[in-house]
N, C-alpha and C positions, 0 to 999 in steps of 0.2 A: 135845390131850391132856387129856387127864385123872389126876391125879398124887396118893400118894394123901399126908395130910395131912403121918405122918412123913418120908417120904419127902422133900415140897418144905421142911421145916424143915431136915432135912439139907442141902440147897444155903442153904439160907439161911444157918446157923450156918457158911459156909463164908467172910463174909465178903461180897462179890463179887454182882451181881446173880442173880441163882438162878434166873432164867429162859432167859440168856443162858451159866450152866453147864449148864442141861441141856441146851436145844441143845447147847454140844459136845460133851457126852458123848452125847449120840446121833449124832452124824453121826461120829464118834468110834468104837461102835460099831457102827454099817453098815458106814462102811470096811473096818473089820476082817470085817466074816461079807463079804463083796463074795465072796471067794472061793469061802467056801459056798453057795453059792446058786443052786439050778437054773436050769438056764437056763427063758425064759419063753415059747420060737417055737422052731422047727424053720426052721436057713435054709431057704429056697426053691431 
């Protein structure tokens, strides 16, 4: 995943592992948006 330098710097400035923080942020985002995802396949 490519992250722009400003965003990466912000995560680094938070004082913990930037990669771990970004992973957690993406997981929270994905979980929050699951309810809005359109179904990808119709049941058989």
